[in-house]
N, C-alpha and C positions, 0 to 999 in steps of 0.2 A: 436584596438588591436585584436578584436575577429577574424579578418581575418587571423591572424597568426596561429590560432589553427587548428590542423588537425580535420577532421570529422571522427567519429567512429559510433558505434551503442550503444544504451543504454545498451545492453547486455554485452558490453565490460567493462562497469563501475559498473553494478549491477547484482545481481541475484534475482529471485523472489521466495518467499515462500508462500505456500498456507495455509489457515486456515481450520477450520472445525466447524461443528455444532454438539455438543453432543446430544444424544437422549434425547428428552423431556420426555420420559417414564422412565428416570433414575433420580429420585429426588435427588439422592446423587451427581449428577453432577452440580446441579443448586443452586443458592442462596448463594454462597460463597463470597469471597472478590476479586476475580480475574476479572477485567473488561473484558467483551467479546464484542468486537467492531463489529458492523454491519453498513450497509448503513445509518440507522437512526441516528447513533451517529456522523457521519462524517460531521459536520456542521461548524467546526472551525479548524484553523491551529493546535493548541495544544489541544489534548484530555487528560484530567485528569481523566475522569471517563466514564462510559457507562450506558445505561439504564439497561442492563442485566449483571448478574455476574455469574461466575462459581466457583465451589469449586476447590481446588488444584487437586483433583482426576479427575474431569471433564476436566480440562485443560490438564492434563498429558495424559489421555487416549484417548481423542477425538479431540484434536486440538493442537495448539502449542502456546507458550508464547514467545513474543519478548521483548527485552530490552527497557527500557525507551530511548526515542530519536529516535526509529525506525520510518521510514516513511511508511505509509500505503496508498494504492491507491485502489479505487473501480474499479472492472473490470466487474461486472455484476449487473444490477439493472435499474429500470426505471429512476432514477436520471440521468443516463448517457446520456439520450437524450437531457439534458439541461446543464449538468456540469460534470466534472470529479473531484470528491472530492479527495484531496491529503492532508494528515495530518500527524502529528507526535504524538506519544504517550508520555505522560509525566511521565508514570510509567509502569512497566512491565504489558503487556496486552495480552489477547488472541483475536482471530478474526475469523470471519466465512469464509466460502468458496467463498463468493462473493468479498472478499477483499484479496489483495496480500501485503505481507511485501516486501519492496524494500530494499535489503541489499547490502551495498557497497562491491565491489571487492577491492582488494589491489590497492592502488593508488587513491581511491575515498574517500573523507571525508564524514562521516555520516551526518554532518550538511549541507553539500552542496547538497545532494541527493534531498531533496524536492524542492530546488530552481531550480535544473536542470529540474525537472519534471514541475514545475510551468512555467518555460520559454517555455516549449513545449505544454502548455495546449491547445492552439487553434488547434495544429496538433493532439493532442490526441483526442480531441472532434470530429474532422473531421474523425477520424479512427473508431469511434463507429459504429457498425452495430446492427442489431436486431437478437436476439436469439428467441427461442420459445415463443409464446404468446406476442411478441412485446417487450420483455425485452431487454434493452440496453446491449451491450457486447463490451468490449474492449479486443480483442484477445491478449493473452499473447505473441504469436509469433510476432504479429505486434508491440506490445509494446517493446519487446526486440530488434527488428530491426529498431526502430526509430533512424534516424540520429541525433547525438548530437555532440557538440564540445568537443574535448578531451583536457580539461583544466588541466594544471599542478597542482599538489597537493598544492603547495605553493600559487598559485593564488586562488584555491578553498577556502583555509582557510582565505584569505584576504577578 
């Protein structure tokens, strides 16, 4: 049946949001209850918590918070030379600038997004190049131009 689906680009289905890293010199930004996701936390499909936490102030002023269920993908880090971590947050969470939130466009189901990415994982890994100091990089333009099947919403939900 997959042959019946048109092919589009990932950017037709989703948009990417960047995170950020609050200044470590601002103790009022750190040590709160907001999970702050970085590469070291992205070891399982569902993330319920993180090693580091922000205060509400730190999250509001220096990064962004995504809703529970949002898909995250690592786009910069040494891990990318071996794997492309893709996960979902189990609760509202903030994330650093090496991670992108993958937010569905209209007509794309939130729960389908990670499976779409996981189905493309080999191609994503093959797209990784090296940034400064040998750090792995998954270019966001490359990511958004990745060919994907345009699956109807009803089928995505099934």
